[in-house]
Backbone as CSV, one residue per row, in Angstrom:
resi,resn,N_x,N_y,N_z,CA_x,CA_y,CA_z,C_x,C_y,C_z
1,GLU,87.380,118.755,96.145,86.961,117.216,96.022,87.074,116.782,94.881
2,GLY,87.310,115.553,94.998,87.384,114.024,93.852,88.022,114.858,92.757
3,VAL,88.325,114.130,91.357,89.318,113.963,90.149,87.993,114.274,89.290
4,TRP,88.554,115.760,88.315,87.853,116.145,87.449,88.482,115.831,85.596
5,LEU,88.413,116.030,84.845,88.860,115.817,83.968,88.385,116.511,82.440
6,GLY,88.589,118.225,82.524,87.762,118.676,82.129,86.381,119.181,83.022
7,THR,85.555,119.025,82.498,84.051,119.279,83.363,83.617,117.463,83.425
8,LEU,84.116,116.695,83.611,83.181,115.468,83.507,84.346,114.801,85.615
9,ARG,83.362,114.559,86.222,84.051,113.820,87.517,84.564,112.650,86.616
10,GLN,85.410,112.593,87.232,86.094,111.115,87.435,86.520,109.917,88.784
11,LYS,85.897,108.365,88.051,85.920,107.046,89.001,86.272,106.405,88.939
12,VAL,87.580,106.031,89.830,88.010,104.551,89.461,86.531,103.626,89.002
13,ALA,87.259,102.480,88.754,86.649,101.931,87.806,86.282,100.512,88.641
14,LYS,84.544,100.380,89.224,84.167,99.241,90.292,83.871,98.242,89.297
15,LYS,84.163,97.996,88.238,83.595,96.536,87.310,84.587,96.269,86.283
16,HIS,84.934,95.149,86.225,85.039,95.101,85.185,85.294,93.571,84.827
17,SER,85.220,93.075,83.407,84.793,91.750,83.080,86.611,90.984,82.447
18,GLY,86.517,89.630,82.593,87.824,89.443,82.788,89.301,89.407,83.526
19,LYS,90.164,88.934,83.588,91.193,89.964,83.949,90.857,90.395,84.497
20,VAL,91.633,91.285,86.100,91.930,92.023,86.529,93.496,93.493,85.877
21,SER,93.060,94.188,84.845,94.169,94.848,84.290,94.867,95.767,85.709
22,VAL,96.100,94.852,85.389,96.823,95.681,86.389,98.485,96.357,85.399
23,LEU,98.549,97.064,85.612,99.907,98.915,85.170,101.019,98.133,85.589
24,ALA,102.154,97.767,84.971,103.325,97.549,85.386,104.527,98.816,84.391
25,SER,105.500,98.764,85.291,106.124,99.340,85.253,107.416,98.574,83.561
26,GLN,107.825,99.713,82.628,107.992,98.645,80.879,109.317,98.223,81.499
27,SER,110.132,99.163,82.431,111.449,97.839,82.033,111.632,96.916,83.145
28,GLU,110.431,96.930,84.217,110.357,96.113,85.451,109.850,94.874,83.993
29,TYR,108.852,95.476,83.569,108.094,94.338,82.643,109.649,93.819,81.415
30,LYS,110.108,94.687,80.969,111.018,93.696,79.512,112.415,92.992,80.561
31,ARG,112.486,93.138,82.076,113.447,92.364,82.639,112.902,91.223,82.824
32,GLY,111.574,90.982,82.535,110.692,89.261,83.255,110.362,89.452,84.746
33,ASP,110.370,90.414,85.274,109.872,90.705,86.871,108.414,90.616,86.655
34,TRP,107.753,90.934,86.038,106.423,90.919,86.044,105.818,88.836,85.070
35,GLN,106.832,87.926,84.798,106.275,86.868,84.578,105.037,86.829,85.183
36,CYS,105.583,85.942,86.066,105.098,85.441,87.156,103.384,86.358,87.715
37,TYR,102.928,87.212,87.294,101.683,87.507,87.560,100.991,87.762,85.952
38,GLU,102.176,86.882,85.108,100.978,87.221,82.923,99.708,86.283,83.384
39,ASN,100.135,85.675,84.050,98.451,83.976,83.707,97.146,84.643,84.477
40,ILE,97.857,85.347,85.526,96.695,85.575,86.577,95.759,86.943,86.662
41,PHE,96.705,88.510,85.917,96.469,89.705,85.806,96.354,89.704,83.794
42,ASP,95.089,91.029,83.972,95.922,91.399,82.384,97.367,92.434,82.738
43,VAL,98.369,92.063,82.159,99.606,92.511,82.666,99.662,93.665,81.795
44,ARG,99.991,95.129,81.935,99.961,96.016,80.367,100.856,96.964,81.153
45,PRO,102.313,96.903,80.625,103.190,97.382,80.777,102.982,99.606,79.938
46,THR,102.691,99.370,80.738,102.958,101.400,80.893,104.107,102.200,81.229
47,GLY,104.429,103.087,80.788,106.006,103.981,81.217,104.838,104.610,82.452
48,GLY,105.712,105.457,83.627,105.359,106.810,84.074,104.373,106.023,85.702
49,THR,104.788,106.026,86.698,104.224,105.982,87.876,103.363,106.610,87.752
50,ALA,103.196,108.050,87.968,102.449,109.376,87.857,101.497,108.890,86.952
51,TYR,101.453,108.545,85.882,100.659,108.662,84.178,99.591,107.134,85.187
52,LYS,100.459,105.565,85.244,99.543,104.469,85.872,99.175,105.020,87.226
53,MET,98.894,106.194,88.305,97.890,105.900,89.076,97.170,106.934,88.568
54,ALA,97.178,108.026,87.575,95.937,108.743,86.459,95.384,107.573,86.050
55,LEU,95.868,106.759,85.283,94.857,105.900,84.467,93.747,104.935,85.450
56,VAL,94.787,104.687,87.218,93.879,104.347,87.893,92.434,104.820,88.278
57,ALA,93.348,106.128,88.688,92.340,107.256,89.258,91.249,107.259,87.805
58,THR,91.608,107.128,86.855,89.963,107.427,85.956,89.567,106.580,85.630
59,GLY,89.230,105.316,86.216,88.534,104.037,85.738,89.581,103.346,84.236
60,ARG,90.410,103.498,84.369,90.891,103.251,82.707,91.754,102.096,82.852
61,ALA,92.144,101.566,84.459,92.957,100.383,84.805,92.343,100.162,85.660
62,ASP,92.310,98.640,86.810,91.644,98.684,87.829,93.040,98.492,88.818
63,ALA,94.287,98.510,88.520,95.229,98.431,89.991,96.418,99.110,88.717
64,CYS,97.355,99.148,89.412,98.940,99.479,89.789,99.386,99.479,90.288
65,PHE,100.643,98.398,90.671,102.159,98.039,91.739,102.779,98.343,91.972
66,THR,103.822,98.771,92.615,105.114,98.644,92.321,106.211,97.730,92.902
67,LEU,107.091,96.722,91.906,108.148,95.923,92.329,109.573,96.591,93.124
68,GLN,109.601,98.129,92.291,111.137,98.498,92.533,110.486,99.503,94.265
69,PRO,111.393,100.201,94.985,111.156,101.207,95.243,110.795,103.002,94.940
70,LYS,110.108,103.643,94.812,109.785,105.135,94.537,110.228,106.235,95.808
71,ASN,110.052,107.327,95.654,110.434,108.322,96.762,108.762,108.509,96.446
72,GLU,109.020,109.303,97.818,107.650,110.005,98.546,106.932,111.078,97.094
73,TRP,108.025,111.647,96.704,107.490,113.044,95.640,107.165,112.450,94.647
74,ASP,107.676,111.432,94.251,107.109,110.668,92.939,105.841,109.731,92.950
75,ILE,105.483,110.278,93.703,103.959,108.979,93.728,102.814,110.028,94.925
76,CYS,103.411,110.975,95.840,102.157,111.525,96.640,100.646,112.136,96.228
77,ALA,100.896,112.529,94.580,100.348,113.519,93.898,99.144,112.492,93.596
78,GLY,99.273,111.399,93.218,99.246,110.108,92.584,98.241,109.623,93.391
79,HIS,98.844,108.699,94.056,98.157,108.741,96.050,97.260,109.576,96.241
80,LEU,96.604,110.393,95.995,95.867,111.488,96.221,94.396,111.447,94.954
81,LEU,95.287,110.864,93.825,94.554,111.242,92.850,93.600,110.039,93.010
82,VAL,94.083,108.886,92.873,93.722,107.555,93.525,92.954,107.980,94.499
83,THR,92.594,108.269,95.513,92.305,108.060,96.907,90.556,108.857,96.695
84,GLU,91.436,110.261,95.831,89.954,110.975,95.851,88.600,110.804,94.813
85,ALA,89.093,109.898,93.689,88.715,108.731,92.830,87.980,108.291,93.173
86,GLY,87.770,107.882,94.853,87.347,106.528,95.411,88.052,104.858,95.312
87,GLY,89.225,104.583,95.581,90.106,103.899,95.240,91.046,103.915,96.516
88,LYS,91.700,103.297,96.475,92.140,102.716,97.650,94.377,102.183,97.566
89,VAL,94.858,102.662,98.376,96.214,102.542,98.333,96.777,102.163,99.927
90,THR,97.931,101.231,99.479,98.809,100.774,100.516,99.946,100.365,100.122
91,THR,100.331,99.191,101.160,101.446,99.073,100.681,100.950,97.356,100.608
92,ALA,102.253,96.524,99.908,101.726,95.208,99.282,101.726,94.020,101.361
93,LEU,101.580,94.809,102.018,101.381,94.782,103.302,99.718,94.439,103.546
94,GLY,99.266,95.521,103.135,98.251,95.590,103.495,98.026,97.492,104.115
95,GLU,99.024,97.608,104.289,98.867,99.673,104.913,99.162,100.567,104.930
96,LEU,98.284,101.483,105.730,98.172,102.442,104.745,99.163,103.443,103.934
97,VAL,99.499,103.838,103.280,101.374,104.520,102.860,101.017,106.131,103.845
98,THR,101.962,106.438,104.276,102.242,107.574,105.378,103.703,108.250,104.276
99,PHE,103.141,109.542,104.687,104.241,110.498,103.989,105.780,111.156,104.793
100,ASN,106.077,112.706,104.429,106.895,112.700,105.349,108.081,111.720,106.383
101,ASN,108.296,110.805,105.658,109.113,110.044,106.683,110.973,109.619,106.628
102,ARG,111.149,108.986,107.620,112.867,109.816,107.967,113.314,109.353,106.410
103,LEU,112.832,108.215,105.670,113.627,107.403,104.473,112.279,107.740,103.766
104,PRO,112.553,108.933,102.690,111.614,108.884,101.822,111.370,107.738,100.998
105,ARG,112.028,106.584,100.633,111.791,105.714,99.716,110.314,104.639,100.423
106,LEU,109.535,104.447,99.527,108.578,103.427,99.760,108.560,102.163,98.966
107,SER,108.207,101.151,99.163,108.087,99.994,98.625,106.761,99.143,98.177
108,ASN,106.966,98.576,97.463,105.196,97.566,97.149,104.237,98.620,97.239
109,LEU,103.930,99.004,96.603,102.962,99.900,97.076,101.785,99.200,95.752
110,LEU,100.685,99.691,96.262,99.711,98.970,95.526,98.283,99.985,95.432
111,TYR,98.562,100.435,93.917,96.780,101.749,93.895,96.301,101.281,93.331
112,SER,94.572,100.557,93.394,93.511,100.089,93.001,92.300,100.796,92.935
113,ASN,90.729,99.942,92.717,89.908,100.908,92.124,89.133,99.994,93.847
114,GLY,90.021,100.154,94.627,89.119,98.861,95.461,88.418,98.110,95.789
115,VAL,87.862,98.020,94.387,87.237,96.207,94.386,88.020,95.097,94.283
116,SER,89.511,95.513,93.394,89.904,93.922,93.187,91.410,94.200,94.595
117,HIS,91.154,95.052,95.319,92.728,94.982,96.020,92.803,94.207,97.171
118,ALA,91.946,93.523,97.112,92.474,92.016,98.375,92.801,91.246,97.788
119,GLY,92.017,90.846,96.445,92.270,89.812,95.609,93.983,90.548,95.259
120,ILE,94.480,91.318,94.791,95.615,91.657,94.479,96.722,91.431,95.338
121,LEU,96.007,92.235,96.780,96.846,91.481,97.963,97.308,90.468,98.075
122,ALA,96.453,89.429,97.647,96.809,88.263,98.563,97.711,87.537,97.317
123,THR,97.789,87.788,96.305,98.694,86.756,95.431,99.373,88.002,95.603
124,ILE,99.773,89.429,95.232,101.318,89.797,95.520,101.660,89.174,96.617
125,GLN,101.464,88.617,97.834,102.120,88.520,99.513,101.927,86.856,98.729
126,LYS,101.462,85.966,98.048,101.413,84.645,97.678,103.007,84.868,96.830
127,SER,102.757,85.502,96.014,103.842,85.388,94.699,105.755,85.820,95.755
128,SER,105.396,86.206,96.943,106.830,86.721,97.676,107.764,86.057,98.107
């Protein structure tokens, strides 16, 4: 149980100072897809979906969310890491994420430390 880095237990960040740090896809960021969020969040372009989720799980970022659909198999391990570390994972509508769906592509997922989740969801829903 839990998330471990060697012998150290890892937890999501429960506090932050300043803007909420949100990890963004590098390709989406380069295309300008994140422009509408840059004044709201500390947007940090980062490569690799699983890597972004691991950063949230270990408290190195507050959240990440996907603007483009992802395959279940690309996000299931990160989902486990975030939830085991005390974070929260939902769709952009606030629904729980399920796996083994008939169509394995999942859209607009939010992975967070839990503390910032409701505020980020509200911002995403306003921007949609």
